[in-house]
N, C-alpha and C positions, 0 to 999 in steps of 0.2 A: 228585324227580329233575329237575335243571335241563336245559333244552334247549340245544343248542349254538347259538351265534350264527350268524346268516346271513352270507353274504359281504358284503352292503352294510353290515351292522352292524360287521363286523370292519374294513372299509375306513374307516368313519366314525371308529371308535376310533383307528385307526392315524393318520388325518389329524389328529385331536385331539391325539394324543400327539406327532406331529411339530411341530404348532403350539406346543404347550406347551414343547417342547424348544427351539424357535427363540426364543421369548420368554425362556427361561431363559438362553440364550447372550447375548442382547443386553441383558439387564437390568443388568449392570454398567456398560455404556456409557450406558444411559438414566439410571441413578443418578448417574453421573459428570457428565453434561451437566446434570442437574437441580441438582446441588450447586454447580457452578462457573459455570453460565450462567443457568439459569432463575431460581433463587432470588435471586442478586444483582441480576438485572434487575428482578424484582418488588419487591425491597427498594428499589432505586434509584427506581423509579416511585413507590412509597409516600413516600419521603423528599422527592420533588420537590413534594409537596403540603403540606409542613411548613416551618417556619422552624428546622429542626434546627441546633443548635450544640453545643459541648461542655457548655453549661449546661442542655441539655434541648431539647425540641421541643414545638410545638403546631401544630394543623391550621390552614393558611391557605388551603386550596383552590387556586385558579388564580392566586393573587397572584404567585407566582414567575414563571409563564409570562407574565402580563400585563406585569410590569415588564421582563421580558427582551425581549419583542417590541416594546415601546414605546421601547427604547433604540436610538438611532442608532449607538452604539458597538458594540452587538452585531451589527447588520447589516453594519457596516464590517468586523468580524472575520469574519463569514461570507463576505463577498466576498473578503477577503484569503486565507482558507483555501482556497477553491475556485481562486483564481488560483495560489496556491502549489502546489496539487495538480496542476492541468492543466499548468502549465509544467514542473514537475519530472517528471511521468510522461511527458510528450511527449519530453523530452530523454532520458530513460532508454530509451524504446522506440526512438527514432531511433539513439542511440549503441549500444544493444544489438544492433539489427539490423545496423548497419555492422560492429560488432566480430565478431558471429557470422559474417557473410559473409566477412570477412577470415580468421578462424580456420578456416573451412570450406574455404578455397581451398588449392590445392596450392602452398604456399610453403615455402621452407626454414625449418626451426626452428619450425614451427607448434606442436609439442608444448611447447616452451619458452614460447611466447606464451600458450598455454592455461593454463600454470601461473602465469604472471605476472599474469593477469587476476584471479586468485583473492584476493590479499591484502586488498583493500577489503572483501570479503565475509567473509573468514576472521577478520581482526583484530576484536577486540571493538569495538563501535561507539563506546563511550566513549573508548577509547584513540585510535582514528582521528580522532574529532572534536576531541579535545584537541590532536592534531597540527595539524589545520587551524586551530584557534584560535591556536596559536602562529604559524603562517604568516601569519595575518591581522593579527597585532599590529602597531601603528603604530611601535613603537620598535625592536624587534629582529626583526620578522617577515620571513620570506624573500620574500614577494610584494612587500611595500613596498620592500624593499631592491633587488630586481631592477628594479622600475619606476623607481626613482631612478637605478640604475646605467645603465640604457639611455636615460636622459634623457626618459622619458615623463612624469615628474612632477618638480617642483623640490624639494618637501619630502616627507618620509615621510607615508604615508597610512594612517590607522587605518580599515581597511575595515569594522570592526564598530561604528564610532562614529557613522556617519550612517545615516539611515533607509533610503535606497535601496540603498546599497552593502551594508549589513548583510542586507537581505532577499535580494538576489541572491547574496551570499556563502553564505548558508544553503542556498539552492537548489543551488549548485555542490557543496557538501558532501553534500547529500542525494543528488544524482545520482551522485557518486563512490561513495557507499555502496551504492546500489541497482543500478547498471548491471551489475556482474559477474553477479549472479543472473539478470537478464534476458538477458544475453549467453549464458550457459550453457544456459538453457532454449531459446533460439532456436537455438543451435548443435545441441543434441540433436534438435530438430525437423527442422532442415535435413538432418542425417545420416540421418534416417528417410525422406527423400524418395527414391523409386525412381530409380536412375541411368538406367533405360531411358527415362524421360521426357526427361531432358536429352540423351541420345544421339539419340533420335528427332528432337528439336527441332534439334539440331546438324546432323544429316543434311539436314534441310529448310532449312538455311541461317539459322536463327535466331541472332541475336547474343546476347551475354551479358546486356545489359540486358533484351532481350525475354524471355530464358529466366528471368531473375530476376523480372520483372513478371508473366509468364504462368504460370510453373510454381512457383517458390519461394514467392512470397507467397500464392497460393491454397492451396498444400499445407500451409503452416504457419499459416494464418489461425486455426484453433482455438486454437493456442498463443498467438498474438498477443492474441486476445480474452481468454483466461484471464489472461495476464500483465498486460494492461492493467487489468483489473478488480482483480486482487489488488494490483498496485502502487498503484493509486489508493486503495484502502482503507488500505494500509499507510502511504502518504504522508499521507493525510488525518489519520491517527492518530499521525503521527510526533511524538514528544515529546523524546527524549533529544538529538537533533541540535540543535534550536532551543534547548533549555534549557541545554545545555552552552555553546553559542556565545554566546547573547545573553540568555537568560532572558526572551525575549519583547520585549526592547528593541531599539534605543533608542526611547523614547517610543511603545512598542507597535507598532513597525514590523514585527516578526516574531511578534507574538502571534496565533496561530491559535486555533481553538476548543478544541483540547486544552490548550494552554497557559493559555488563559483559564479553562477549567474547573478546572485544577489550582490556579491562583492563588486562585480563589474558594473552592473546596471545601477545599483543604489549607492553603494559606498563610494565608488569611483565616478558615478554619474555619467557613465558612457552608455547611454540608453540604446544606441544603435547596436553596439557590440553585444550588450546584454540581450537585446531582442533576438539577435541571431542565435545566441545560445538557447534562448527559450524555444525558438522554432525547431532547433535540432532536438531538444528534449521531447517536444511533441511528436516529431517524426520517429525517434527512437522508441518511445512508448507505444505509439500506434503499431509500429512494425513488430515489436516484442509481443504486444497483446494479440495480434493476428496469428503470429507463429505459435504462441502459447495456447491459444484456443484451438488451433488446428491439431497440435500435438496432443492436448488433453482430450480432445474429441475422440482421437484414436484410442486413447487409454480407456475412455468411457465405453466405447464400442467393444473393446477387448474384454472388459469386466462384465459388460452386459451380455456378451456371448456366452459367458460362463454361468 
């Protein structure tokens, strides 16, 4: 005759059952992440130590990384990529903050303006970028025609034909694509700020700029931090905008790490070298993200203390 389980034993079994049920619930997500993230990452790391091409592969150890780090062209691409990212993200954050502030203000027709801010985000990126490529065209492009019409230039200008203008034209397009999302997130955060804070500050005689600086910014700082980090990662990995506009040209002026990796791994079919570049991108982004979170955590604490 079996003895009945004691209360501690029943509790232990119940906890074990709950734990097993919890693992059962999250197992599909773990499997999914393993298949689409972990396994491809491990395979990419393995390929980075080979000279893999369509003809086969052989182990070369650290040769791909040694060649990569010894290349001045690679370091120039790294610098260009970070400059592209910082400039584009900064403009997105500033314009998104201004746009959200205006859309949150009590102005006539603000519902219409909120709808009008959506198209750059809603329209497929490829379609929008093709439209920008048409406007940048030196023969029949809208921008070149307007510059000539207003007498700012004597001849039509092909904005994507020179290194400097092509780089900044690509940034303008990237900002156009990314600003609406930043604006909407900031707008949602601003609408979550308690009106009592503004009313109390207004009663104390605080002006609009003071209320914006001392109430709005500290209250939405977590959203600013999140959007800055996400936007930085997305901009760093931006491919379709640059590829459709310039394919990394002219003369490498718009070639970022992602474009360079694509050209080496896919266009040139040097999969081992491309995999080494991809691993470097992962390490750079991980390092940047950790440093960025640490820095912005300090900023958050600084604003929170006030």
